[in-house]
Residue, then its C-alpha position, 0 to 999 in steps of 0.5 A: m506513465y500511469l503513476s497517478r493511477m493506483c490500486r484503490n486498496i493500496r494506500p500511500l504509506f509515506n509521510f504519516e505520523p505515526p509512520a507506517t507499520d510493518e503490517e501496513v507495508t505487508a498489506a500493501a505488498l500483498q495487494y500489489v502481488r495479488k493485483v499483478s498476479g491476478t490471483r487472491e489465493p495461489k495454489g500448488k507450487n505458486v504458493a511459495i513463489f507468491e509468498k516470496a514475492v510478498a516478502d521481497i516487495t515488503r522489504a523493498t517498500r519498507r526501504l523506500v518509505d524509510s528512505l524518502e524525504t520531504k519538507a512537508p509536515p506529516k499527515n494525520r491518519e484520521e484527517e486523511a481517512a475523513k477526506a477519503r470518506a468524503r470523496n467516497q460519499v461524493r463518488f458513490g453517494 
C-alpha cells in the first residue's frame, strides 16, 4: 500500500487544536477530487459530478476526522507549520 505517500496539498486534519475547520475539510476533499479526476476545473456535465464528489468526500472526511481517537496530545498548528517550512527549506534550499 502507498499510505505513506500523500498529495502534498492535502494536509493531515486529525488531532489538531483547534480541530480542523469545515473549510479545511472541504479544501482537502477538493484537492483529492482534483488529483483523482486529473482536472482542476471540470466542464459541462462533469461539473455536477465533480461537485457531488467533493461534497461526498467532505462528509466522509468530516466523519473520519471526528471519529478517530488518540491518546497523543493535540498538535499545535503553528509548530507543525514551522516544521514544514524547515523541511521545505532543507528540501528546496
